[in-house]
C-alpha positions in Angstrom: 11.4 11.8 -12.6 9.7 10.2 -15.8 6.8 7.7 -14.4 7.8 3.7 -14.9 6.5 1.9 -17.8 5.1 -0.8 -15.8 3.4 1.9 -14.0 1.9 3.3 -17.2 1.0 -0.1 -18.4 -1.0 -0.8 -15.0 -3.0 2.8 -14.9 -4.0 2.0 -18.8 -5.6 -0.8 -17.9 -7.2 0.9 -14.8 -5.4 -1.6 -12.5 -4.6 1.0 -10.0 -7.1 1.8 -7.3 -6.7 4.1 -4.7 -8.4 5.9 -1.6 -10.6 2.9 -0.3 -9.8 0.7 2.8 -8.3 -2.3 1.3 -6.9 -5.4 3.0 -4.0 -7.6 1.6 -2.9 -10.7 0.9 -0.7 -10.5 3.9 -3.7 -9.3 6.2 -2.2 -5.6 6.4 -4.6 -3.2 5.9 -3.9 0.1 3.5 -5.4 2.7 0.7 -4.2 1.6 -2.4 -4.3 -1.7 -4.3 -2.9 -3.0 -7.4 -5.8 -4.9 -9.1 -2.8 -7.5 -11.2 -5.2 -9.8 -12.5 -6.5 -7.2 -14.9 -3.1 -7.4 -16.4 -3.3 -11.2 -17.6 -6.8 -11.0 -20.2 -4.6 -8.6 -22.1 -2.0 -11.1 -23.9 -0.1 -8.8 -25.6 0.6 -6.5 -22.4 1.6 -9.4 -20.3 3.7 -11.1 -22.9 5.5 -7.3 -23.1 5.9 -6.8 -19.2 7.5 -10.7 -19.0 9.9 -10.0 -22.1 11.1 -6.6 -20.0 12.1 -9.4 -17.2 13.4 -11.7 -19.6 15.5 -8.8 -20.9 16.8 -8.0 -17.9 17.6 -11.6 -16.7 19.1 -13.0 -20.0 22.5 -13.4 -18.7 21.7 -14.8 -15.2 22.1 -18.6 -17.1 18.5 -19.1 -15.8 17.4 -22.6 -16.5 13.5 -22.9 -14.8 11.4 -20.0 -13.9 9.0 -20.4 -10.9 6.2 -18.5 -10.0 3.6 -19.0 -6.8 -0.2 -19.5 -7.7 -2.4 -18.1 -9.1 -1.0 -15.0 -11.0 2.9 -16.3 -10.7 1.7 -19.0 -13.4 1.3 -16.6 -15.9 4.2 -14.6 -15.8 6.4 -17.8 -15.3 5.2 -19.2 -18.3 5.7 -15.5 -20.5 8.9 -14.9 -19.1 10.1 -18.6 -19.4 9.1 -18.2 -23.0 10.7 -15.3 -23.8 14.0 -16.3 -22.1 13.8 -19.4 -24.3 13.8 -17.5 -27.4 16.4 -14.7 -26.2 19.2 -17.2 -25.0 18.5 -20.1 -27.7 18.1 -22.4 -25.1 14.9 -24.0 -23.2 14.0 -22.5 -20.3 11.3 -24.5 -18.3 8.4 -23.0 -16.2 6.6 -24.0 -12.8 5.0 -22.9 -10.2 4.1 -23.6 -6.2 0.5 -24.1 -5.0 -1.0 -22.8 -2.0 -0.8 -25.6 0.9 -4.3 -25.4 3.1 -2.6 -27.6 5.7 -2.5 -24.5 7.8 -5.3 -23.1 9.3 -4.5 -19.3 9.6 -5.9 -17.9 6.4 -2.9 -15.0 5.9 0.0 -18.0 6.6 -1.2 -20.4 4.0 2.4 -22.0 2.8 3.3 -22.3 -1.1 4.9 -25.8 -2.3 5.5 -27.9 -5.3 3.3 -30.3 -5.8 2.9 -32.7 -9.6 6.4 -33.7 -9.3 8.0 -30.1 -10.1 9.9 -30.2 -7.4 11.9 -33.1 -9.0 12.4 -30.4 -12.3 13.8 -28.1 -9.9 16.6 -29.5 -8.4 19.9 -28.9 -9.2 18.5 -26.1 -11.7 19.3 -22.3 -11.6 15.9 -20.4 -10.9 14.1 -17.2 -11.0 11.1 -16.5 -9.0 8.6 -14.4 -10.1 5.8 -12.4 -9.2 3.5 -9.7 -10.0 4.1 -7.3 -6.8 5.6 -7.9 -3.3 3.6 -6.1 -0.3 5.5 -7.6 2.8 7.3 -10.1 0.4 6.7 -12.7 2.6 4.4 -15.0 0.0 7.8 -14.7 -2.5 10.1 -15.7 0.1 8.0 -18.7 1.1 8.4 -19.3 -2.9 12.3 -19.2 -2.7 12.7 -21.3 0.3 10.4 -23.9 -1.8 12.6 -23.7 -4.5 16.2 -23.7 -2.0 14.6 -27.3 -0.4 14.1 -28.9 -3.6 17.5 -28.9 -4.2 17.6 -25.7 -6.5 19.5 -22.2 -6.8 17.7 -19.1 -6.5 19.6 -16.8 -8.9 17.2 -13.8 -8.5 13.5 -12.8 -7.7 12.0 -10.5 -10.2 8.2 -8.8 -9.5 6.1 -6.5 -11.5 5.8 -3.9 -8.8 7.3 -3.4 -5.3 4.6 -1.7 -2.8 7.4 -1.4 0.0 11.4 -0.6 -1.2 12.2 0.2 2.4 11.6 -3.6 4.0 11.4 -5.5 0.6 14.7 -6.2 -0.7 17.4 -8.9 -1.2 18.3 -9.8 2.3 14.8 -10.3 3.5 14.4 -12.8 0.2 17.2 -14.3 0.6 18.6 -13.9 -2.9 18.9 -10.9 -5.2 15.4 -8.7 -5.6 14.4 -7.0 -8.4 11.4 -5.2 -9.4 10.4 -3.2 -12.9 8.9 -0.5 -10.9 7.9 1.1 -7.6 4.5 2.1 -6.1 4.9 3.0 -2.7 1.7 2.7 -0.5 1.3 2.2 3.2 0.3 -0.6 4.9 -0.5 -1.1 8.4 -1.5 -3.8 11.0 -5.3 -4.1 11.8 -4.7 -3.5 15.1 -3.0 0.1 13.6 -5.1 1.0 10.7 -6.3 4.5 10.7 -9.0 3.5 8.2 -10.4 1.3 10.6 -10.5 3.7 13.6 -12.0 6.1 11.2 -14.8 3.4 10.8 -14.2 3.8 6.7 -15.8 0.1 5.3 -13.5 -2.2 4.1 -13.7 -2.8 0.2 -15.1 -6.6 -0.3 -15.1 -6.7 -3.7 -11.3 -6.0 -4.4 -8.6 -8.0 -2.2 -9.4 -10.1 0.9 -12.1 -7.7 2.7 -14.5 -10.5 2.2 -12.1 -12.9 4.1 -11.2 -10.7 7.0 -15.1 -9.6 7.7 -15.3 -13.7 7.4 -12.7 -13.8 10.2 -14.1 -11.0 12.3 -17.9 -12.8 12.5 -16.4 -16.0 13.5 -14.3 -14.6 16.0 -17.5 -13.0 17.2 
């Protein structure tokens, strides 16, 4: 099977890291990590992948694109830009932000601020994100759009890492991805890397926060 174009792009910029011990945004552990932030400095490549999404959703009647901060902001802007050109209609771009009202590191909510909920109300929205591990973060954005009175016509991510568990039914909206990069993820208590004593990577992912949490609980 021919490798998906998005995976080719990520490999080209050395954004795929394997054979290490990582902590993901969800709090789960795994041996592979997609350094999606390495994509955004390359504006032509970022524009290219967002145009790929725009081409796929051009007939969906999208009026606004929503992405979670931080990376989703970039994707939302470029996708809305290309959709506006393709459809010859203005497509807006907004984003949600993390809410630190919650104490739990891995349970931060995504909420509209800056009055963006008013822009979402009554509009057909596309939710975009760079990748999904558990899908929980994207699902929170979908819920925020619905709470603001918008209609989520679809969710599009660059890479889905967990196709068995992350799908339309879980998202509460039609779910799509440009590519799939399967990588197993474990809860901390079940992590074979922890059991083998393999150190957590603190420069990539959320390993530093994870180790800080352990120190606090000791």
